[in-house]
C-alpha positions as CSV (number, residue, x, y, z in Angstrom):
1,M,-129.8,71.0,-35.1
2,I,-132.0,68.5,-36.8
3,R,-134.9,70.1,-38.7
4,A,-138.5,69.1,-37.7
5,D,-139.6,68.4,-41.3
6,F,-136.5,66.2,-42.0
7,L,-137.4,64.1,-38.7
8,E,-141.1,63.8,-39.8
9,V,-139.9,62.2,-43.1
10,I,-137.5,59.9,-41.6
11,M,-139.9,58.6,-38.9
12,R,-141.9,57.1,-41.6
13,L,-139.3,55.3,-43.4
14,S,-138.6,51.6,-42.9
15,A,-135.6,50.7,-40.8
16,L,-133.3,49.8,-43.6
17,S,-134.2,52.8,-45.6
18,F,-134.1,55.2,-42.7
19,L,-130.6,54.0,-41.9
20,W,-129.3,54.3,-45.5
21,L,-130.7,57.8,-45.7
22,F,-129.2,58.8,-42.3
23,A,-125.8,57.4,-43.5
24,L,-126.1,59.4,-46.6
25,A,-127.2,62.6,-44.9
26,M,-124.3,62.6,-42.3
27,P,-122.3,65.1,-44.2
28,L,-125.1,67.5,-44.0
29,F,-125.1,67.3,-40.2
30,A,-121.3,67.7,-39.6
31,H,-119.9,69.1,-42.8
32,D,-118.3,72.3,-43.4
33,H,-115.0,74.1,-42.5
34,A,-114.3,77.4,-40.9
35,H,-113.7,79.1,-44.1
36,H,-117.4,78.6,-45.0
37,H,-119.9,81.0,-43.3
38,E,-123.2,78.9,-43.7
39,S,-125.4,77.4,-41.1
40,H,-123.3,74.2,-40.9
41,E,-121.1,73.5,-38.0
42,A,-117.6,74.5,-38.6
43,H,-114.6,72.1,-38.7
44,V,-113.2,73.1,-35.2
45,H,-110.5,71.5,-33.4
46,G,-111.6,70.5,-29.8
47,K,-115.1,69.6,-31.1
48,A,-116.6,66.5,-32.6
49,Q,-120.2,65.3,-33.6
50,L,-121.9,62.1,-32.8
51,Q,-125.1,61.2,-34.4
52,V,-127.1,58.0,-33.3
53,A,-130.1,56.7,-35.1
54,G,-132.0,53.7,-34.5
55,E,-135.3,51.9,-35.7
56,G,-136.4,48.3,-35.4
57,T,-133.3,46.4,-34.3
58,D,-130.7,48.7,-36.0
59,L,-128.7,51.3,-34.4
60,L,-126.2,53.4,-36.4
61,V,-123.6,55.4,-34.5
62,S,-121.4,58.0,-36.4
63,L,-118.6,60.0,-34.9
64,R,-117.0,62.7,-36.8
65,S,-114.2,64.7,-35.7
66,P,-111.2,66.8,-36.9
67,A,-108.1,64.5,-37.1
68,A,-106.1,66.8,-35.0
69,N,-108.4,65.8,-32.0
70,F,-107.3,62.0,-32.3
71,L,-103.9,62.5,-33.7
72,G,-102.4,65.8,-32.9
73,F,-102.0,66.6,-36.6
74,E,-104.1,66.5,-39.7
75,H,-101.8,65.5,-42.6
76,T,-100.9,61.9,-43.8
77,P,-98.6,60.4,-41.2
78,Q,-95.0,61.2,-42.3
79,T,-92.8,60.0,-39.5
80,E,-92.6,56.7,-37.6
81,K,-93.9,58.4,-34.5
82,E,-97.0,59.9,-36.5
83,R,-97.7,56.4,-38.0
84,K,-97.7,54.9,-34.6
85,T,-100.0,57.5,-33.2
86,A,-102.3,57.0,-36.0
87,N,-102.4,53.2,-35.7
88,Q,-102.9,53.7,-31.9
89,A,-105.8,56.0,-32.4
90,R,-107.4,53.6,-35.1
91,D,-107.1,50.5,-32.8
92,F,-108.7,52.4,-29.9
93,L,-111.6,53.8,-32.1
94,Q,-112.1,50.4,-33.7
95,K,-113.1,49.1,-30.3
96,V,-116.4,51.1,-30.1
97,A,-117.8,48.9,-27.3
98,Q,-114.9,50.0,-25.1
99,W,-115.5,53.8,-25.6
100,L,-119.2,53.9,-26.2
101,G,-121.4,52.6,-23.3
102,L,-125.0,51.9,-24.4
103,E,-127.5,51.7,-21.4
104,G,-130.3,49.4,-22.0
105,G,-131.5,47.9,-25.3
106,N,-129.4,44.8,-25.3
107,C,-127.2,46.0,-28.1
108,R,-124.2,44.2,-29.8
109,I,-121.9,45.4,-32.4
110,A,-122.3,44.3,-35.9
111,S,-119.8,46.3,-37.8
112,V,-117.3,49.1,-37.5
113,D,-115.7,51.3,-40.3
114,I,-113.1,54.0,-39.8
115,G,-112.1,56.5,-42.5
116,N,-111.2,60.0,-43.6
117,A,-114.5,61.8,-44.1
118,E,-113.1,65.0,-45.5
119,A,-109.8,66.4,-46.8
120,H,-110.0,70.1,-47.8
121,E,-107.2,72.7,-47.5
122,H,-105.2,70.8,-44.8
123,H,-108.3,70.0,-42.8
124,T,-109.1,66.2,-42.4
125,D,-111.9,64.7,-40.5
126,I,-112.0,61.2,-39.2
127,E,-115.2,59.3,-39.1
128,V,-116.3,56.1,-37.2
129,E,-119.4,54.5,-38.2
130,A,-120.6,51.6,-36.1
131,M,-123.7,49.5,-36.6
132,F,-125.4,47.7,-33.7
133,H,-128.1,45.2,-33.6
134,C,-130.3,45.6,-30.5
135,A,-133.0,43.1,-29.2
136,K,-134.8,45.8,-27.3
137,L,-133.9,49.1,-29.0
138,A,-137.0,50.7,-27.4
139,E,-135.3,50.2,-23.9
140,L,-132.2,52.1,-24.7
141,Q,-132.0,54.7,-22.2
142,G,-128.7,56.6,-22.5
143,L,-125.1,56.4,-23.7
144,S,-121.7,57.4,-22.2
145,L,-118.4,58.0,-23.7
146,E,-114.9,57.1,-22.7
147,L,-113.1,59.2,-25.3
148,F,-112.0,62.1,-23.4
149,S,-109.3,60.6,-21.3
150,E,-107.8,58.8,-24.2
151,F,-107.9,62.0,-26.5
152,P,-107.5,65.0,-24.3
153,A,-107.7,67.4,-27.4
154,V,-111.5,66.4,-27.7
155,E,-113.2,69.1,-25.5
156,T,-116.8,68.6,-26.4
157,I,-118.9,66.2,-28.6
158,E,-122.1,67.5,-29.9
159,L,-124.6,64.5,-29.9
160,E,-127.8,64.3,-32.0
161,W,-130.1,61.3,-31.9
162,V,-133.2,59.9,-33.1
163,I,-134.5,56.6,-31.9
164,E,-137.8,55.1,-32.8
165,Q,-140.2,58.1,-31.9
166,R,-137.8,59.8,-29.7
167,Q,-135.2,62.5,-30.5
168,G,-132.8,65.0,-28.9
169,S,-129.5,66.5,-28.6
170,A,-126.8,67.2,-26.0
171,V,-123.3,68.5,-25.6
172,L,-121.0,66.0,-23.9
173,S,-117.7,66.8,-22.3
174,R,-115.0,65.4,-19.9
175,E,-117.3,66.7,-17.1
176,K,-120.5,65.5,-18.6
177,P,-119.7,62.3,-20.5
178,R,-123.3,60.8,-20.4
179,A,-126.5,61.6,-22.1
180,A,-130.0,60.3,-21.4
181,L,-131.9,59.3,-24.5
182,G,-135.3,60.5,-23.0
183,R,-138.5,58.7,-23.4
């Protein structure tokens, strides 16, 4: 969960400062592995994290997941079949506008970056970061995901969001792929 004192501080930042801080803080939200017993979310196959932060006209979306959810394995692709699987997953994830539906806000994709976020003791996470520019960010009402049919190993996605003066969280699944971004 996002701490209230952290949210109070970020709400006072300028749009650019806020987004940079959020991007730098992403590992604090979704970091850690099952072998640690701290308050952070563990690296758990079947689960992923989605953070959405917006202010002004900028919207940052970050999806983080164990590589096994997208690839079926967590090591560097070694066979032709594994390389093909990795390339297909990367191609699909690169097309954020196809798997992430934004409801309202008049947002257009500005950039997408895909990379390995972590690699510890055979646990690799994949992170997708997308920046959107929104003409009417305050009118962003919800989002939906089309990842579950493409990647059946993804069971749930834990969503945390902060947009302008609103915040919330939800758990998305195959049965519930949409979340309202309340007013």
